[in-house]
N, C-alpha and C positions, 0 to 999 in steps of 0.2 A: 658542165658547171667544170669549175677549178676545185678544189677545199685548198684554204687556207684557214691560218691561227694566228691570230693578235695577242703578241707575248708582249712583255716587258721587263728591264732591270735595272730596278733601282729610279724608274720613268724612262730610261733609255729607250723608246720604244719599235718594236720591228713585224712587220707581219713575215710570218714564216712560211714558206712551201715544203712538204716533199717533193720534191725531183727525185725523186728516182728514175720516172719515169720522165722522158723531156715535157717542159713544159711548154705552152704553145711561143711562137715566132710573137707575137703579137706583148706578152705576159715579159717579155726578154729581150726587145727593144726595151731602150734609153725612156723613150717615151709612154712605155707601159712599165715604166717603173719609178716613175717618177709621177703618173699618173697615182699608181698605187700608192702614193707616198704624200701626196697629197692632202691636206688634212678639209679640203673645203667639197673637192670636186672628187677626191678618190677614197681610199681607204682610211689612209694617216699614217704616217709610221715615220719614225728617224729613219731607220732604213727598212732591206729588203735581206731574210737571208734563206740558202737553198740546200738542204739537205739534197747532196748528192753521191751515190754510187762513188769507191777511188779505185783505183785502180796498183795503189800502190800496194806490198808487198807488208802484209802486220799491218797495216791501217783500215779502221773498222768503215769511216764514213768522211766525205768530201765534205767542205762547208763554205761558200761563197758566199756576200757580201757585197751587196749594191747601197749607194749613199741616195740618199732625198733626191739630189741632181741626176740618177741614172747611172753614174761611173763609178764601175766594177771596182774594191777595192780588195786592201789584202787582207786587215786585220780591224776585230770590234769586241775586246773584251767582255762586255753586259752580253754584248749577241753572243760569243760561244757559250757563254753560262746558260743565255736562251737554247741557244741550239743541244747544249747537253741536256737540258730537263724536257727537249724537246724529243728527245731519243728514250730516257728514263721513263716517258712517262707511256709512249706508246709501245715499250717492253722491248724495247729491238738492242740493246744493249744487256750482253752474260752478267757482265761484273761491275763494280761502280766507278773502275779505271775505264774512258777507250782512247782513240789516240785516233785525229781528224787532224786530214788534208787540211793546209789551208793553200791560197797563191807565196803565203812568206814562209814555210819550213810546218813542219805537224805540231801540234800540239795537244795535251794531255788534259781533260775536262776530270775535275772527280768529283765523286758524290762521297764527302763527307759524314758522320755518325748523326751529327746532326740534324742532317739532312740542306744543309748549307753549299752548296756548287761553288767549288773551288777549280781554278783554271793553271797549270801550272805553263803559261807565256813564253819556254826560254828564258836566255840571257838579254840583257839591254844592250845596244850601243849606241857608248859616247862620245863616236867619231863623228864629226860634224859632216863628210862626206855620207856617211848611210842614210841622211834624212833626202836625199844630199845637202849642204846647204855649202858655200860659196864664204869661205872665208879668211883670202886672200887680204892683206892688208888693214884686215877686223881686228878693232879691241878686245883684247879680254883678259877679263880682270884674274885675282889670283884663284881663284873660283873653278875657272872655266864658263864662266858665260859672259855670250858675247854681245855689241851693241852693233844690231846695223846703222846702215844709213837712214835717216829720217828726215828729209829737207822739210816735210810738213812739220815737225815734233809733236806729233799723236802718241806714242810714248813718252817722250817726255812730260808733258801735260797729266799724262795720267800717271805719273811717276813709276815707268815699268820701262826702262831703261836699255835695264841689259835681262837676256834670256840666254837657256841651261837645254839645249840638244840633246837628245833620248831620243833613240830608233826603237818602238815598241815592234815595227815589225810592220810599226807605220810609222812619218816622222810627229815629233810633239816641240816645241819650243814651250819651256817654261818658264814663266815672270813668279818674282815672289811680293809681294803687294797685299792691300785690304779686298777681299772681293765685292764688298759691295763698290769698286770704281764699276763707277759709268762708262768708263769707256773701252770696256774689253771688245765689245763687237766694232768700234771704227780698229781698232790696232790687232786685232785679228782681221779683219780684212786688208790692211797694210801687210802687216805678213805675208800673207798666204798667195796677193798680188807683188811679191819683194823680189828684184830681178835675182838677188842670192839664193832665192829658193824652187827651183823652174819647176818643182816638182809639188810648190805650194809645201801646207803644214798644218798639223789641229795646233792649237793655241792656249796655254793654259795656265790656269792665276791663282798662285794655291795662298794660300794664309796660313799663316803655322802659330798656332795653337799652342804646344810641346811641342817635344819633342814624339810622340806618338799620336799625336793628333794633328789636320791641318786641315780646313774648308778648302772648299774646290770651287772653279768655274772654268770649261771647258768652250771652245769656239772651235765647233771643226768644220774641217773639209767637206765640201758641198752639202752643206748639214743647217752650218749659224749654232746657235747658242745649243745645247742641249744641257735635260735633266743632269745627266750622267756623263762621262766615257771614261768605260774601263781601262780602256793604254791610256786615257791620260793620266785614270789616280796613277797605274803604275807611273809612267812619268814623272808627276809630279811629284812623288818617292824617293825614285830612284834619283830626282834633283838631289833630293831636300835631305838625302846622307850625304849623295857623296860631294855633296856642301857641307857637310859636318850637322844643319840642319834637323834632322831627325834620325831616330834609328827606329830599326824593324822591331816591332809589326807596330804598320800603321793605320789608323784608324781614320778616311777619307771621306769625311760629309757633302756631300753633291745636292745640290737643292732639289734632287730623286729619289735620294734615298743613303744608306751612310754605305758602303765600302773600304773591304779590308784589306790591303798587301802586305804579302813579307819577301823582304831580300836579302841578302847576307851584306850587300856593300862588294862583293869581288864579282868582278864584269865579269865574270865564267859562270858566275849561280844566277840559276832560273828566278824569275820576278813570279812571287805566285799572286792569284788575284781573289776575294771568296766573296759574293755575296749572294741579296734574294736574285730569282727568276720566276716569272709566277705567268701561266695563259691564263691569260683575259674572256677572251672570246674566239669562237669560231665562226666559219662561214663559208658560205657559196658566193663561186665569183664565175657570172655568164660570159662569156668570151662574145655572145652579140654587143652586150650591154656596153662592154669594154671597145670594142673598136665602134661602136657607137660615142661613146664618151670620147676618145682621141679625137674623134673626128668634128667632134661639137663646143668641147672642151676647151677658152681663149687660152691662149699661151700653154698648151698640155699640162699640165701637172706641171708646175713652175715649182724649185725647193720649197719643202716646208719650212723651213730651220727650224751621222755619228762622225769617221774614221775615213782617197785617198787610194791610198792603202788605209782609211778611214784617218 
């Protein structure tokens, strides 16, 4: 039996394992991850999070993330807060700040006096090559928004023709427009398969309410649209500040809850993400039943629809 924990941050939900003792290979396989995230045949989640030991000097833990499609990714903002909450709830940290190794670098989650968790996600990268995105020959407006080729007219039909590139350790394209657009999934799927984006991308649609508030939807690589996306919230705020639409701090209203993002606007300064993180329940997983499920489940664990770097 393997113990697991179900957590969420603003509706972005996770299966979390203490993997300081290595997990069985069945769980670590792409099929095992897909089964865990499947909302009909498995536990159900946007992503799987692992707590591991780190070999790096001055770092407390290693944090690994797997999307619902079984791919390991480099960063997840809501997951980082849930990871930190997991550590604090179990008394594994001595102070209010922890240093956590991720595939995209070291991050520093901390517990504020209010009890809310905030994560220093490091500086954003606004160079399209950080996604990576090939912009050779593409038209960009004066604010740095690009218009990828759209032969089917999907973005044009949705009124989302221009996109701002932001890397938060994972790749994002942000468009500005009404969040009730029915075309987000179509636009997201088109961009995620676009030849100019060889590693795919997360696609965000931000609606500016005022300088300090936006509404946001995000269509994530490997998971589809999620109720919230932490790095997506950061990317949208960075894009909004960089283009003069927003001023820090910014409240981000996602479909699953509210997040707070602050950034100075200086490219070398970190982006900070704050919001809720909650444990929902604990469970035990039988490996015999997992093996049987992987043999018996049709299309074992197709993605259930957050962040390949997510």
